N, CA, C and O atoms as CSV, one atom per row, in Angstrom:
chain,resi,resn,atom,element,x,y,z
A,1,UNK,N,N,0.828,-1.180,0.000
A,1,UNK,CA,C,0.000,0.000,0.000
A,1,UNK,C,C,0.871,1.242,0.000
A,1,UNK,O,O,1.826,1.338,0.771
A,2,UNK,N,N,0.548,2.178,-0.853
A,2,UNK,CA,C,1.312,3.408,-0.957
A,2,UNK,C,C,0.908,4.367,0.153
A,2,UNK,O,O,-0.267,4.450,0.509
A,3,UNK,N,N,1.873,5.087,0.696
A,3,UNK,CA,C,1.609,6.031,1.778
A,3,UNK,C,C,0.868,7.259,1.259
A,3,UNK,O,O,1.178,7.783,0.188
A,4,UNK,N,N,-0.122,7.710,2.041
A,4,UNK,CA,C,-0.799,8.959,1.731
A,4,UNK,C,C,0.078,10.094,2.248
A,4,UNK,O,O,0.640,10.001,3.339
A,5,UNK,N,N,0.194,11.163,1.467
A,5,UNK,CA,C,1.073,12.261,1.836
A,5,UNK,C,C,0.297,13.440,2.391
A,5,UNK,O,O,-0.771,13.799,1.894
A,6,UNK,N,N,0.865,14.037,3.440
A,6,UNK,CA,C,0.334,15.240,4.056
A,6,UNK,C,C,1.476,16.247,4.178
A,6,UNK,O,O,2.615,15.858,4.437
A,7,UNK,N,N,1.191,17.513,3.997
A,7,UNK,CA,C,2.216,18.545,4.152
A,7,UNK,C,C,2.670,18.638,5.610
A,7,UNK,O,O,3.864,18.725,5.895
A,8,UNK,N,N,1.684,18.618,6.541
A,8,UNK,CA,C,1.971,18.764,7.970
A,8,UNK,C,C,1.124,17.762,8.759
A,8,UNK,O,O,0.175,17.184,8.230
A,9,UNK,N,N,1.481,17.569,10.027
A,9,UNK,CA,C,0.688,16.705,10.905
A,9,UNK,C,C,-0.690,17.318,11.138
A,9,UNK,O,O,-1.660,16.603,11.392
A,10,UNK,N,N,-0.770,18.630,11.052
A,10,UNK,CA,C,-2.064,19.313,11.202
A,10,UNK,C,C,-3.043,18.846,10.127
A,10,UNK,O,O,-4.215,18.611,10.421
A,11,UNK,N,N,-2.577,18.710,8.889
A,11,UNK,CA,C,-3.425,18.207,7.804
A,11,UNK,C,C,-3.934,16.802,8.117
A,11,UNK,O,O,-5.104,16.498,7.885
A,12,UNK,N,N,-3.064,15.953,8.642
A,12,UNK,CA,C,-3.466,14.597,9.029
A,12,UNK,C,C,-4.563,14.665,10.091
A,12,UNK,O,O,-5.573,13.970,9.985
A,13,UNK,N,N,-4.368,15.497,11.112
A,13,UNK,CA,C,-5.337,15.616,12.203
A,13,UNK,C,C,-6.667,16.195,11.742
A,13,UNK,O,O,-7.709,15.857,12.305
A,14,UNK,N,N,-6.657,17.048,10.745
A,14,UNK,CA,C,-7.902,17.594,10.189
A,14,UNK,C,C,-8.667,16.493,9.454
A,14,UNK,O,O,-9.892,16.415,9.550
A,15,UNK,N,N,-7.956,15.654,8.729
A,15,UNK,CA,C,-8.617,14.577,7.982
A,15,UNK,C,C,-9.145,13.480,8.915
A,15,UNK,O,O,-10.180,12.876,8.630
A,16,UNK,N,N,-8.447,13.218,10.021
A,16,UNK,CA,C,-8.819,12.148,10.948
A,16,UNK,C,C,-8.988,12.700,12.370
A,16,UNK,O,O,-8.176,12.402,13.247
A,17,UNK,N,N,-10.028,13.495,12.603
A,17,UNK,CA,C,-10.181,14.172,13.903
A,17,UNK,C,C,-10.590,13.256,15.054
A,17,UNK,O,O,-10.350,13.607,16.209
A,18,UNK,N,N,-11.193,12.108,14.793
A,18,UNK,CA,C,-11.714,11.259,15.874
A,18,UNK,C,C,-10.615,10.640,16.731
A,18,UNK,O,O,-10.828,10.377,17.915
A,19,UNK,N,N,-9.442,10.404,16.145
A,19,UNK,CA,C,-8.350,9.694,16.819
A,19,UNK,C,C,-8.796,8.302,17.294
A,19,UNK,O,O,-8.343,7.801,18.324
A,20,UNK,N,N,-9.696,7.698,16.513
A,20,UNK,CA,C,-10.153,6.328,16.758
A,20,UNK,C,C,-9.686,5.479,15.574
A,20,UNK,O,O,-9.806,5.887,14.418
A,21,UNK,N,N,-9.155,4.299,15.875
A,21,UNK,CA,C,-8.560,3.437,14.860
A,21,UNK,C,C,-9.153,2.037,14.946
A,21,UNK,O,O,-9.690,1.643,15.982
A,22,UNK,N,N,-9.053,1.288,13.847
A,22,UNK,CA,C,-9.605,-0.061,13.779
A,22,UNK,C,C,-8.453,-1.063,13.775
A,22,UNK,O,O,-7.608,-1.050,12.880
A,23,UNK,N,N,-8.430,-1.927,14.785
A,23,UNK,CA,C,-7.379,-2.940,14.870
A,23,UNK,C,C,-7.417,-3.815,13.621
A,23,UNK,O,O,-8.478,-4.285,13.213
A,24,UNK,N,N,-6.265,-4.024,13.030
A,24,UNK,CA,C,-6.193,-4.800,11.792
A,24,UNK,C,C,-6.358,-6.296,12.018
A,24,UNK,O,O,-6.564,-7.034,11.054
A,25,UNK,N,N,-6.276,-6.763,13.243
A,25,UNK,CA,C,-6.469,-8.178,13.516
A,25,UNK,C,C,-7.895,-8.490,13.981
A,25,UNK,O,O,-8.583,-9.307,13.370
A,26,UNK,N,N,-8.338,-7.837,15.065
A,26,UNK,CA,C,-9.635,-8.202,15.659
A,26,UNK,C,C,-10.771,-7.243,15.314
A,26,UNK,O,O,-11.932,-7.546,15.588
A,27,UNK,N,N,-10.456,-6.085,14.714
A,27,UNK,CA,C,-11.490,-5.140,14.316
A,27,UNK,C,C,-12.005,-4.248,15.428
A,27,UNK,O,O,-12.957,-3.496,15.219
A,28,UNK,N,N,-11.399,-4.313,16.611
A,28,UNK,CA,C,-11.820,-3.462,17.730
A,28,UNK,C,C,-11.491,-2.006,17.444
A,28,UNK,O,O,-10.521,-1.700,16.751
A,29,UNK,N,N,-12.308,-1.113,17.984
A,29,UNK,CA,C,-12.025,0.316,17.908
A,29,UNK,C,C,-11.093,0.664,19.053
A,29,UNK,O,O,-11.389,0.364,20.210
A,30,UNK,N,N,-9.973,1.294,18.741
A,30,UNK,CA,C,-8.954,1.618,19.742
A,30,UNK,C,C,-8.515,3.065,19.607
A,30,UNK,O,O,-8.639,3.665,18.539
A,31,UNK,N,N,-7.999,3.624,20.700
A,31,UNK,CA,C,-7.513,5.003,20.672
A,31,UNK,C,C,-6.007,5.076,20.409
A,31,UNK,O,O,-5.493,6.138,20.058
A,32,UNK,N,N,-5.310,3.975,20.574
A,32,UNK,CA,C,-3.872,3.922,20.309
A,32,UNK,C,C,-3.678,3.476,18.856
A,32,UNK,O,O,-4.101,2.377,18.498
A,33,UNK,N,N,-3.056,4.292,18.022
A,33,UNK,CA,C,-2.901,3.933,16.611
A,33,UNK,C,C,-1.892,2.818,16.342
A,33,UNK,O,O,-1.781,2.341,15.212
A,34,UNK,N,N,-1.152,2.401,17.379
A,34,UNK,CA,C,-0.086,1.413,17.190
A,34,UNK,C,C,-0.302,0.084,17.902
A,34,UNK,O,O,0.269,-0.924,17.487
A,35,UNK,N,N,-1.107,0.052,18.962
A,35,UNK,CA,C,-1.248,-1.148,19.790
A,35,UNK,C,C,-2.713,-1.365,20.167
A,35,UNK,O,O,-3.376,-0.447,20.650
A,36,UNK,N,N,-3.214,-2.583,19.944
A,36,UNK,CA,C,-4.582,-2.934,20.328
A,36,UNK,C,C,-4.568,-3.506,21.743
A,36,UNK,O,O,-3.839,-4.457,22.023
A,37,UNK,N,N,-5.375,-2.924,22.636
A,37,UNK,CA,C,-5.421,-3.428,24.002
A,37,UNK,C,C,-6.344,-4.638,24.133
A,37,UNK,O,O,-6.390,-5.259,25.196
A,38,UNK,N,N,-7.074,-4.982,23.083
A,38,UNK,CA,C,-7.958,-6.150,23.124
A,38,UNK,C,C,-7.214,-7.442,22.748
A,38,UNK,O,O,-7.346,-8.456,23.433
A,39,UNK,N,N,-6.443,-7.402,21.670
A,39,UNK,CA,C,-5.784,-8.629,21.198
A,39,UNK,C,C,-4.254,-8.550,21.211
A,39,UNK,O,O,-3.580,-9.550,20.965
A,40,UNK,N,N,-3.710,-7.372,21.497
A,40,UNK,CA,C,-2.260,-7.227,21.563
A,40,UNK,C,C,-1.581,-7.008,20.220
A,40,UNK,O,O,-0.354,-6.931,20.152
A,41,UNK,N,N,-2.357,-6.906,19.160
A,41,UNK,CA,C,-1.781,-6.708,17.824
A,41,UNK,C,C,-1.111,-5.336,17.734
A,41,UNK,O,O,-1.551,-4.374,18.364
A,42,UNK,N,N,-0.054,-5.265,16.951
A,42,UNK,CA,C,0.617,-3.999,16.690
A,42,UNK,C,C,0.395,-3.607,15.234
A,42,UNK,O,O,0.308,-4.464,14.355
A,43,UNK,N,N,0.303,-2.309,14.994
A,43,UNK,CA,C,-0.020,-1.811,13.651
A,43,UNK,C,C,1.044,-2.148,12.617
A,43,UNK,O,O,0.741,-2.181,11.424
A,44,UNK,N,N,2.270,-2.398,13.031
A,44,UNK,CA,C,3.337,-2.720,12.076
A,44,UNK,C,C,3.482,-4.215,11.835
A,44,UNK,O,O,4.480,-4.646,11.258
A,45,UNK,N,N,2.513,-5.013,12.263
A,45,UNK,CA,C,2.531,-6.461,12.070
A,45,UNK,C,C,2.391,-6.765,10.574
A,45,UNK,O,O,1.361,-6.457,9.975
A,46,UNK,N,N,3.399,-7.356,9.982
A,46,UNK,CA,C,3.402,-7.583,8.539
A,46,UNK,C,C,2.263,-8.495,8.075
A,46,UNK,O,O,1.861,-8.419,6.914
A,47,UNK,N,N,1.736,-9.353,8.948
A,47,UNK,CA,C,0.655,-10.258,8.554
A,47,UNK,C,C,-0.647,-9.510,8.266
A,47,UNK,O,O,-1.501,-9.996,7.524
A,48,UNK,N,N,-0.789,-8.334,8.855
A,48,UNK,CA,C,-2.015,-7.566,8.693
A,48,UNK,C,C,-1.754,-6.225,8.017
A,48,UNK,O,O,-2.571,-5.311,8.137
A,49,UNK,N,N,-0.646,-6.088,7.317
A,49,UNK,CA,C,-0.271,-4.810,6.720
A,49,UNK,C,C,-1.264,-4.334,5.666
A,49,UNK,O,O,-1.344,-3.136,5.398
A,50,UNK,N,N,-2.025,-5.250,5.061
A,50,UNK,CA,C,-3.008,-4.843,4.068
A,50,UNK,C,C,-4.209,-4.160,4.717
A,50,UNK,O,O,-5.006,-3.529,4.022
A,51,UNK,N,N,-4.350,-4.274,6.035
A,51,UNK,CA,C,-5.453,-3.644,6.754
A,51,UNK,C,C,-4.988,-2.454,7.586
A,51,UNK,O,O,-5.758,-1.917,8.382
A,52,UNK,N,N,-3.747,-2.041,7.411
A,52,UNK,CA,C,-3.220,-0.897,8.143
A,52,UNK,C,C,-3.183,0.329,7.225
A,52,UNK,O,O,-3.573,0.255,6.059
A,53,UNK,N,N,-2.719,1.434,7.754
A,53,UNK,CA,C,-2.705,2.697,7.010
A,53,UNK,C,C,-1.323,3.329,7.162
A,53,UNK,O,O,-0.821,3.469,8.277
A,54,UNK,N,N,-0.719,3.705,6.054
A,54,UNK,CA,C,0.599,4.325,6.068
A,54,UNK,C,C,0.490,5.747,5.540
A,54,UNK,O,O,-0.162,6.002,4.528
A,55,UNK,N,N,1.140,6.668,6.243
A,55,UNK,CA,C,1.131,8.062,5.804
A,55,UNK,C,C,2.532,8.657,5.904
A,55,UNK,O,O,3.393,8.149,6.622
A,56,UNK,N,N,2.736,9.746,5.168
A,56,UNK,CA,C,4.012,10.444,5.129
A,56,UNK,C,C,3.762,11.918,5.415
A,56,UNK,O,O,2.904,12.540,4.789
A,57,UNK,N,N,4.516,12.480,6.367
A,57,UNK,CA,C,4.430,13.898,6.700
A,57,UNK,C,C,5.636,14.588,6.057
A,57,UNK,O,O,6.777,14.369,6.463
A,58,UNK,N,N,5.369,15.423,5.051
A,58,UNK,CA,C,6.446,16.026,4.264
A,58,UNK,C,C,7.357,16.942,5.081
A,58,UNK,O,O,8.580,16.849,4.971
A,59,UNK,N,N,6.771,17.836,5.909
A,59,UNK,CA,C,7.618,18.811,6.606
A,59,UNK,C,C,8.501,18.185,7.685
A,59,UNK,O,O,9.483,18.797,8.105
A,60,UNK,N,N,8.169,16.972,8.140
A,60,UNK,CA,C,8.982,16.267,9.135
A,60,UNK,C,C,9.768,15.110,8.519
A,60,UNK,O,O,10.633,14.523,9.168
A,61,UNK,N,N,9.456,14.785,7.247
A,61,UNK,CA,C,10.086,13.670,6.552
A,61,UNK,C,C,9.924,12.358,7.340
A,61,UNK,O,O,10.879,11.605,7.529
A,62,UNK,N,N,8.668,12.110,7.797
A,62,UNK,CA,C,8.359,10.940,8.617
A,62,UNK,C,C,7.308,10.082,7.923
A,62,UNK,O,O,6.288,10.589,7.457
A,63,UNK,N,N,7.566,8.782,7.858
A,63,UNK,CA,C,6.575,7.814,7.386
A,63,UNK,C,C,6.153,6.979,8.589
A,63,UNK,O,O,6.995,6.552,9.379
A,64,UNK,N,N,4.847,6.748,8.727
A,64,UNK,CA,C,4.317,6.030,9.880
A,64,UNK,C,C,3.240,5.052,9.415
A,64,UNK,O,O,2.444,5.372,8.532
A,65,UNK,N,N,3.219,3.868,10.008
A,65,UNK,CA,C,2.174,2.878,9.751
A,65,UNK,C,C,1.359,2.713,11.020
A,65,UNK,O,O,1.900,2.439,12.092
A,66,UNK,N,N,0.043,2.884,10.884
A,66,UNK,CA,C,-0.866,2.817,12.028
A,66,UNK,C,C,-2.068,1.953,11.655
A,66,UNK,O,O,-2.227,1.550,10.503
A,67,UNK,N,N,-2.923,1.673,12.666
A,67,UNK,CA,C,-4.196,1.037,12.357
A,67,UNK,C,C,-5.012,1.995,11.500
A,67,UNK,O,O,-4.798,3.206,11.548
A,68,UNK,N,N,-5.946,1.461,10.717
A,68,UNK,CA,C,-6.759,2.277,9.830
A,68,UNK,C,C,-7.637,3.236,10.630
A,68,UNK,O,O,-8.365,2.788,11.516
A,69,UNK,N,N,-7.594,4.548,10.347
A,69,UNK,CA,C,-8.480,5.497,11.014
A,69,UNK,C,C,-9.949,5.168,10.687
A,69,UNK,O,O,-10.271,4.793,9.560
A,70,UNK,N,N,-10.829,5.313,11.686
A,70,UNK,CA,C,-12.226,4.970,11.516
A,70,UNK,C,C,-12.896,5.807,10.427
A,70,UNK,O,O,-13.865,5.353,9.819
A,71,UNK,N,N,-12.408,6.998,10.174
A,71,UNK,CA,C,-12.978,7.848,9.118
A,71,UNK,C,C,-12.899,7.194,7.743
A,71,UNK,O,O,-13.721,7.492,6.876
A,72,UNK,N,N,-11.942,6.321,7.527
A,72,UNK,CA,C,-11.814,5.634,6.241
A,72,UNK,C,C,-12.918,4.596,6.027
A,72,UNK,O,O,-13.165,4.185,4.894
A,73,UNK,N,N,-13.574,4.174,7.088
A,73,UNK,CA,C,-14.631,3.162,7.003
A,73,UNK,C,C,-16.020,3.794,6.855
A,73,UNK,O,O,-16.966,3.113,6.459
A,74,UNK,N,N,-16.147,5.058,7.163
A,74,UNK,CA,C,-17.453,5.709,7.053
A,74,UNK,C,C,-17.918,5.716,5.615
A,74,UNK,O,O,-17.134,5.968,4.700
A,75,UNK,N,N,-19.170,5.444,5.421
A,75,UNK,CA,C,-19.718,5.459,4.075
A,75,UNK,C,C,-19.610,4.130,3.357
A,75,UNK,O,O,-20.087,4.007,2.228
A,76,UNK,N,N,-19.001,3.135,3.972
A,76,UNK,CA,C,-18.885,1.824,3.324
A,76,UNK,C,C,-20.090,0.985,3.642
A,76,UNK,O,O,-20.184,-0.156,3.189
């Protein structure tokens, strides 16, 4: 999956204001974008990478892989 690009972290926060994420293993809604407190899965687990979300912040030159933000599931 290709990383979505944002100019700043502020742009990322505007697009995903809820700060709620979907665990790529068990589907639980979690507030930690990297660790599920229900099943212990981590967002960088290669077995579930197709269900995670990767983004790039241009002004910080940072790439991060997290659980999928819940906003991406709305409307499905």
